[in-house]
Steps between C-alpha positions, in 0.01 A plus 500: 500500500335554165168476324509125436468260790394176343264255664364164394123491443321216322829398345557838334763752606346845522511832679211562738365849438197646676318831476421728792230758426476787747130581542440599861445875462168680528546749219377814677489707182246263347252638758337161529402247763655233278870413510667657199605179329145362467382793288418367155681594180374369165291238673744371762634616835844664483653218702358242258680667209830483691442138598417411139823659377699302758321176411556554129872540571492135616621558856460236767268661752346833600493648850282808553565722800160618624397745770223756468180332381684173470178295489402660171840426349496141625149453360631576149728196527273269695571220249841468669753586231695739726634510854461795737718680751343754734636847575288609795658847521596668173853615583647517151616278218792358696268403784261336250784294356597387850152348544535302177842345564367209704294395197799490264770351719671224306435671168793626298363823352199724550352757266355789700213687335252768604131411508393835357675462160229343281680591175786260572562253215647148525787588264625758749500246785684246284756761393566588865552138602717414199727801552526424872606141440747590225662778703532281814390797709361485852234758410391635163271803477317621191543869425364727231531865403204736506478871428314579822641274774315674785393255769730216393818380668808601301771260386837639607797353314874512552716664234555162334123452473472243776242511778560738789161568658125551454370819658131563557349831386443631853854408611682622188727802482432758228767363265363148547153618405637603161571135416242364254589132539248361746445185704221281364443328835557163326789284615655156459667393826697211639299383801788404733704819455204736523360320805832551678473882491128566551545522878750783440243732340418821685238773482727804486321662206224752433234229488615329819470167316711197419608525135585204276754731336703520821566126471662568162718771653614267782579217263689735270706627793586137580642462151210296364402550137197721439399512137291766324294391200395814315199441275251709304205388711326817611158339458589175680615671818212749511365489856139594575444743786171672419193479276658715230791259465254211511321641194832551321597137563156389383551678168840337449377149577199538272723630222724195540197269490356662188834483322543132589152417370551691176834328445311171542248581226221687681374824346445779751352790308578766762739383774458828686131433563527125555561360850610136526615331822825307520337156538274533195565261210390589144559289190622632162276678248265629767424871470456717809306818429545826695365553849518133600598381849609136537578393857591208724569154364316547172576279200391604149530275195603580144316712241281680752369856479506657845346844553475782464441560870492136609569442870601139567609357836633148565309342213572229242425603142515257209594565138332731248296669772363854457449709815385861459436758776435228758592391853615145575602381846606141573318374193575226244434564132527232232617535140315719248283682754376857456451720806364851523477782470426573866472142623592398856634151572531449875685225689392152398382597153599225254437536127559202274597546136310733264289665770373854442448732795374837383446849631399552862496129584620393846602142575587367845595146606346353187604274213386561141534209260645508151325733257261653752408868482396774740506796262341783701407638841487182711608374842610137531594382847556154654399333175589203284432583136526226239609511136333716237282688747365844404424737786279787388553866593398596851509147641571470873580192707336575833756306702470660846198475727637728769674223691636242257631474144329252267600343170348542155552224243438555128560186299630482141312690232278703733364831369420757768269775379580863568423640845461159664540464876632156598421455872751250640524220584380412154579277204402553138527181296676455168365687196227676698387859449376765741270770375621858513402680820441180699583441864590130521467354851467126426717254310437478126517155335701444183352607164241726665379858455459669840298823512398689813321830442198675639214536257527820298220748553432790265303771681340792323653840570278742682 
């Protein structure tokens, strides 16, 4: 018995420790068709946050117990970094653990976590495992004290402070409900010993379910060592049951993200009005102005000015970029670009260095070469724009004929006059000019002035 069964792997003696994440429940109080654990918090599904914490704690493998809506959970991990166990009928935490045991047989220790605790941090997982190994316990449970313990299982101790029982809220007597030390639902367990008692679990409780906590009671009665690790981790163990709690967790994760960025040299002028997802990367000396939303896998370089009211999703932003009151989605922006106010960069927009995209300009699936400008009121779609091109106000690439999309090519040094319609497919050669108000329907050779206008008529007023 004990926490350390040593095995030889690749010539190194180590303990094999896996993580089991319980994520089979529906989450009725979410009032959603989605399984609870796929609801997103600060840019990632709850279950992804828990998996990330486990991975960061350097554990050997992750097993997720799935049930309701399991396809959606499995889709999140389609790249294969986790294994799955299926709980067809959701009959409690003990029953969920039973389904996972076949996946961890041969392992020494498992860490059991709940899939609806997105605030969990790697340090808490490491502390649990370290204490478990040092204490040589069969099971270690994290506990914490909270002022309002309603809904949580209570930790019941013997007079000497040792473990006696964990009693769920609905099964507790009145004096047990007064206990403020609660069960986190996070455990370190020795696989062999816990497996030996899971078939002894019963459903004689108010929920009519198999409880993990009953396994602890059975092992304790057998004289096995059950350890309690009390920690100040009220945030880490916070379970999400409804949309209100989801919003509260969102606020905590975003606060953590903002603090981490500021500690790394990013200026966030008003953290309370700035919303940055967990996967976003921002380099030092960038300033984020109020009202900005930065989502997905966005990367922002150093010395940028972002906002106010910039909304950026899964985009790559270079250094010394200015983005004001603009929307970017799956775009790439080179160094020293200026964007906005009120610009819209859609998926596939690529700006090379020193590009200016001004007010009310929309760019979709187009590349703008170094130093090119679209200062005002233009639509650029399915286009290849060379270096040093100037696109006058009101220019439109007419890229769609009702059935197909066509490409516009503007070579280096082109000057497009204001209010030009470029009817694709079309190519304007290097250093050419289009006259303001022209509708260009044929290719323009290099070094050419292209003008298409009806003859002006001045008629006398009657």
